C-alpha positions as a Python dict, from the first residue, in 0.01 Angstrom:
ca = {
    (1, 'X'): (0, 0, 0),
    (2, 'X'): (-251, -270, 3),
    (3, 'X'): (-104, -572, 217),
    (4, 'X'): (-16, -875, 44),
    (5, 'X'): (-180, -1191, 134),
    (6, 'X'): (75, -1429, 311),
    (7, 'X'): (-14, -1767, 152),
    (8, 'X'): (262, -1943, 371),
    (9, 'X'): (448, -2235, 295),
    (10, 'X'): (238, -2565, 259),
    (11, 'X'): (403, -2860, 428),
    (12, 'X'): (318, -3073, 157),
    (13, 'X'): (492, -2854, -100),
    (14, 'X'): (816, -3013, -179),
    (15, 'X'): (1052, -2978, -481),
    (16, 'X'): (1298, -3231, -555),
    (17, 'X'): (1554, -3086, -775),
    (18, 'X'): (1736, -3330, -1045),
    (19, 'X'): (2075, -3316, -1220),
    (20, 'X'): (1908, -3110, -1520),
    (21, 'X'): (1777, -2827, -1283),
    (22, 'X'): (1986, -2527, -1198),
    (23, 'X'): (1964, -2444, -831),
    (24, 'X'): (1896, -2074, -933),
    (25, 'X'): (1608, -2209, -1140),
    (26, 'X'): (1464, -2388, -865),
    (27, 'X'): (1506, -2086, -614),
    (28, 'X'): (1291, -1894, -858),
    (29, 'X'): (1025, -2137, -879),
    (30, 'X'): (1009, -2147, -503),
    (31, 'X'): (995, -1798, -450),
    (32, 'X'): (732, -1729, -702),
    (33, 'X'): (528, -2017, -534),
    (34, 'X'): (565, -1891, -191),
    (35, 'X'): (534, -1496, -291),
    (36, 'X'): (242, -1544, -536),
    (37, 'X'): (-88, -1320, -409),
    (38, 'X'): (-373, -1549, -355),
    (39, 'X'): (-592, -1315, -593),
    (40, 'X'): (-319, -1266, -844),
    (41, 'X'): (-552, -1390, -1123),
    (42, 'X'): (-837, -1144, -1025),
    (43, 'X'): (-927, -922, -1296),
    (44, 'X'): (-1088, -589, -1220),
    (45, 'X'): (-1324, -361, -1424),
    (46, 'X'): (-1300, 5, -1296),
    (47, 'X'): (-1530, 314, -1450),
    (48, 'X'): (-1366, 633, -1354),
    (49, 'X'): (-1457, 981, -1412),
    (50, 'X'): (-1218, 1251, -1548),
    (51, 'X'): (-1164, 1422, -1198),
    (52, 'X'): (-974, 1163, -1052),
    (53, 'X'): (-796, 1001, -1358),
    (54, 'X'): (-444, 1181, -1332),
    (55, 'X'): (-357, 1027, -999),
    (56, 'X'): (-522, 696, -1079),
    (57, 'X'): (-312, 644, -1402),
    (58, 'X'): (-6, 700, -1216),
    (59, 'X'): (-59, 457, -940),
    (60, 'X'): (-257, 183, -1117),
    (61, 'X'): (45, -2, -1234),
    (62, 'X'): (194, 19, -897),
    (63, 'X'): (-121, -184, -748),
    (64, 'X'): (-128, -423, -1044),
    (65, 'X'): (264, -517, -990),
    (66, 'X'): (230, -525, -596),
    (67, 'X'): (-94, -751, -629),
    (68, 'X'): (-81, -923, -968),
    (69, 'X'): (-438, -802, -973),
    (70, 'X'): (-532, -690, -1329),
    (71, 'X'): (-743, -387, -1379),
    (72, 'X'): (-902, -239, -1697),
    (73, 'X'): (-1031, 110, -1650),
    (74, 'X'): (-1289, 284, -1874),
    (75, 'X'): (-1415, 669, -1861),
    (76, 'X'): (-1755, 802, -1777),
    (77, 'X'): (-1891, 1117, -1651),
    (78, 'X'): (-2013, 1148, -1277),
    (79, 'X'): (-2344, 1310, -1354),
    (80, 'X'): (-2539, 1437, -1651),
    (81, 'X'): (-2784, 1299, -1912),
    (82, 'X'): (-2559, 1165, -2178),
    (83, 'X'): (-2543, 774, -2248),
    (84, 'X'): (-2189, 739, -2129),
    (85, 'X'): (-2245, 877, -1776),
    (86, 'X'): (-2149, 619, -1501),
    (87, 'X'): (-2476, 575, -1402),
    (88, 'X'): (-2614, 516, -1764),
    (89, 'X'): (-2327, 271, -1812),
    (90, 'X'): (-2454, 64, -1523),
    (91, 'X'): (-2791, 86, -1612),
    (92, 'X'): (-2760, -64, -1923),
    (93, 'X'): (-2563, -364, -1787),
    (94, 'X'): (-2183, -247, -1850),
    (95, 'X'): (-1987, -481, -1627),
    (96, 'X'): (-1812, -301, -1336),
    (97, 'X'): (-1662, -384, -1008),
    (98, 'X'): (-1537, -45, -890),
    (99, 'X'): (-1653, 302, -989),
    (100, 'X'): (-1464, 622, -899),
    (101, 'X'): (-1653, 955, -941),
    (102, 'X'): (-1795, 1267, -793),
    (103, 'X'): (-1971, 1199, -443),
    (104, 'X'): (-2260, 1370, -599),
    (105, 'X'): (-2289, 1107, -876),
    (106, 'X'): (-2215, 814, -621),
    (107, 'X'): (-2480, 937, -407),
    (108, 'X'): (-2716, 907, -680),
    (109, 'X'): (-2595, 545, -750),
    (110, 'X'): (-2630, 454, -383),
    (111, 'X'): (-2995, 573, -380),
    (112, 'X'): (-3079, 343, -678),
    (113, 'X'): (-2892, 60, -475),
    (114, 'X'): (-2634, 0, -760),
    (115, 'X'): (-2364, 24, -491),
    (116, 'X'): (-2264, -248, -211),
    (117, 'X'): (-2371, -70, 95),
    (118, 'X'): (-2083, 81, 317),
    (119, 'X'): (-1819, 37, 59),
    (120, 'X'): (-1818, 404, -47),
    (121, 'X'): (-1484, 582, 48),
    (122, 'X'): (-1405, 951, -29),
    (123, 'X'): (-1041, 977, -172),
    (124, 'X'): (-990, 1320, -264),
    (125, 'X'): (-1121, 1685, -318),
    (126, 'X'): (-1030, 1944, -557),
    (127, 'X'): (-1140, 2298, -638),
    (128, 'X'): (-1262, 2435, -979),
    (129, 'X'): (-996, 2619, -1191),
    (130, 'X'): (-953, 2779, -1530),
    (131, 'X'): (-722, 2720, -1831),
    (132, 'X'): (-655, 2894, -2150),
    (133, 'X'): (-458, 2759, -2449),
    (134, 'X'): (-77, 2755, -2426),
    (135, 'X'): (59, 3092, -2486),
    (136, 'X'): (-270, 3272, -2467),
    (137, 'X'): (-313, 3567, -2253),
    (138, 'X'): (-401, 3469, -1899),
    (139, 'X'): (-721, 3643, -1793),
    (140, 'X'): (-729, 3815, -1419),
    (141, 'X'): (-988, 3599, -1220),
    (142, 'X'): (-850, 3698, -867),
    (143, 'X'): (-1195, 3840, -770),
    (144, 'X'): (-1568, 3787, -865),
    (145, 'X'): (-1585, 4092, -1069),
    (146, 'X'): (-1255, 3980, -1287),
    (147, 'X'): (-1373, 3638, -1328),
    (148, 'X'): (-1700, 3754, -1449),
    (149, 'X'): (-1551, 4002, -1682),
    (150, 'X'): (-1314, 3729, -1805),
    (151, 'X'): (-1616, 3503, -1902),
    (152, 'X'): (-1790, 3760, -2053),
    (153, 'X'): (-1512, 3894, -2267),
    (154, 'X'): (-1420, 3532, -2376),
    (155, 'X'): (-1562, 3435, -2709),
    (156, 'X'): (-1606, 3072, -2609),
    (157, 'X'): (-1609, 2892, -2276),
    (158, 'X'): (-1613, 2510, -2222),
    (159, 'X'): (-1662, 2279, -1932),
    (160, 'X'): (-1800, 1906, -1888),
    (161, 'X'): (-2170, 1865, -1860),
    (162, 'X'): (-2121, 1657, -1549),
    (163, 'X'): (-2092, 1776, -1201),
    (164, 'X'): (-1894, 2116, -1281),
    (165, 'X'): (-2151, 2189, -1547),
    (166, 'X'): (-2458, 2131, -1327),
    (167, 'X'): (-2306, 2375, -1079),
    (168, 'X'): (-2218, 2645, -1334),
    (169, 'X'): (-2545, 2623, -1525),
    (170, 'X'): (-2798, 2574, -1230),
    (171, 'X'): (-2622, 2783, -976),
    (172, 'X'): (-2328, 3009, -1050),
    (173, 'X'): (-2388, 3185, -1392),
    (174, 'X'): (-2771, 3276, -1269),
    (175, 'X'): (-2608, 3411, -943),
    (176, 'X'): (-2376, 3616, -1134),
    (177, 'X'): (-2650, 3735, -1369),
    (178, 'X'): (-2457, 3605, -1701),
    (179, 'X'): (-2640, 3312, -1785),
    (180, 'X'): (-2828, 3471, -2082),
    (181, 'X'): (-2488, 3618, -2203),
    (182, 'X'): (-2285, 3308, -2198),
    (183, 'X'): (-2584, 3070, -2347),
    (184, 'X'): (-2464, 3096, -2695),
    (185, 'X'): (-2074, 3055, -2652),
    (186, 'X'): (-2070, 2761, -2419),
    (187, 'X'): (-1974, 2395, -2516),
    (188, 'X'): (-1905, 2075, -2314),
    (189, 'X'): (-1601, 1941, -2467),
    (190, 'X'): (-1383, 2034, -2182),
    (191, 'X'): (-1000, 2151, -2180),
    (192, 'X'): (-918, 1955, -2473),
    (193, 'X'): (-1093, 2191, -2689),
    (194, 'X'): (-908, 2482, -2534),
    (195, 'X'): (-576, 2281, -2644),
    (196, 'X'): (-687, 2250, -2991),
    (197, 'X'): (-804, 2639, -3018),
    (198, 'X'): (-1180, 2546, -3031),
    (199, 'X'): (-1240, 2721, -2713),
    (200, 'X'): (-1096, 3020, -2540),
    (201, 'X'): (-1153, 2930, -2157),
    (202, 'X'): (-1203, 2592, -1979),
    (203, 'X'): (-1343, 2563, -1645),
    (204, 'X'): (-1301, 2216, -1486),
    (205, 'X'): (-1180, 2061, -1127),
    (206, 'X'): (-819, 2161, -1118),
    (207, 'X'): (-725, 1784, -1128),
    (208, 'X'): (-846, 1795, -1468),
    (209, 'X'): (-644, 2095, -1588),
    (210, 'X'): (-315, 2098, -1404),
    (211, 'X'): (-160, 1826, -1634),
    (212, 'X'): (-347, 1891, -1947),
    (213, 'X'): (-142, 1917, -2258),
    (214, 'X'): (-175, 2220, -2468),
    (215, 'X'): (-320, 2433, -2213),
    (216, 'X'): (-200, 2666, -1942),
    (217, 'X'): (-337, 2686, -1590),
    (218, 'X'): (-448, 3025, -1472),
    (219, 'X'): (-561, 2966, -1139),
    (220, 'X'): (-846, 2871, -906),
    (221, 'X'): (-1208, 3032, -909),
    (222, 'X'): (-1252, 3322, -644),
    (223, 'X'): (-1329, 3180, -300),
    (224, 'X'): (-1691, 3328, -332),
    (225, 'X'): (-1779, 3123, -620),
    (226, 'X'): (-1592, 2830, -577),
    (227, 'X'): (-1715, 2471, -586),
    (228, 'X'): (-1509, 2176, -428),
    (229, 'X'): (-1555, 1846, -584),
    (230, 'X'): (-1507, 1522, -380),
    (231, 'X'): (-1418, 1216, -560),
    (232, 'X'): (-1501, 882, -420),
    (233, 'X'): (-1474, 524, -462),
    (234, 'X'): (-1716, 195, -408),
    (235, 'X'): (-1766, -144, -517),
    (236, 'X'): (-2060, -194, -762),
    (237, 'X'): (-2333, -429, -657),
    (238, 'X'): (-2320, -761, -813),
    (239, 'X'): (-1941, -757, -854),
    (240, 'X'): (-1764, -1098, -835),
    (241, 'X'): (-1437, -940, -721),
    (242, 'X'): (-1539, -819, -398),
    (243, 'X'): (-1213, -885, -220),
    (244, 'X'): (-967, -741, -507),
    (245, 'X'): (-1218, -441, -524),
    (246, 'X'): (-1149, -358, -154),
    (247, 'X'): (-769, -406, -206),
    (248, 'X'): (-789, -160, -492),
    (249, 'X'): (-991, 90, -275),
    (250, 'X'): (-738, 53, 9),
    (251, 'X'): (-443, 88, -209),
    (252, 'X'): (-590, 441, -329),
    (253, 'X'): (-540, 562, 44),
    (254, 'X'): (-175, 450, 71),
    (255, 'X'): (97, 698, 67),
    (256, 'X'): (207, 649, -280),
    (257, 'X'): (-136, 719, -400),
    (258, 'X'): (-152, 1045, -174),
    (259, 'X'): (157, 1176, -340),
    (260, 'X'): (-8, 1134, -677),
    (261, 'X'): (-333, 1264, -564),
    (262, 'X'): (-133, 1589, -427),
    (263, 'X'): (77, 1602, -745),
    (264, 'X'): (-250, 1612, -958),
    (265, 'X'): (-379, 1931, -775),
    (266, 'X'): (-597, 1733, -530),
    (267, 'X'): (-613, 1727, -158),
    (268, 'X'): (-634, 1366, -10),
    (269, 'X'): (-903, 1281, 246),
    (270, 'X'): (-886, 1071, 554),
}
């Protein structure tokens, strides 16, 4: 847990109770004055990708409660060409203090000098997995051949157009020799489409699949074709809340955050 700032008791801070003020009331006032974090009125803006959203949503309220810092989070893809990728949002001036995204996407922003140097921290990693609609038969994906067959047999396959999609489209599917076979049945709507019945198979980081409503997690991709996504946090260049941003990133390495990370199917990184 991020450490609270000890404001200390000012020698000039005195409270003189009067007859109209109950003793317990003044005790509350004093406790509040002495325990109030120095940055309790800081307001952070975070842009986060889907891969780390599950653990973040669990621990963000704890961070706000323990620090008094208000955090507003919005979504964005780590990579890709769409208008709402994290990079695209920063380039058009969307205000942000912290980004949490795939290491590949963060490295792109570091190269563009959109990140405060030295503030990037790796938080967790997660493998790719596969899900189907709740109650649907689960295909065998225990080997490369059965995984390949499951993709070819499926009527539709969905995955994000971000880091996962880049890997599948540019590397894995050509390697397996099935790029042309899958071309007509791919969408980029993700596991939500599987839950609605609009797609048969979803391939995404496990952290995006494990707790997804309306979908059943089948398992991870075979080791031979696996891709491990690393999710990292950093402070955005130009942020006026650098200290509060550091506290948030530090909090995402605490034990309570580690528990949430593991519960979402990710491995915390030291």
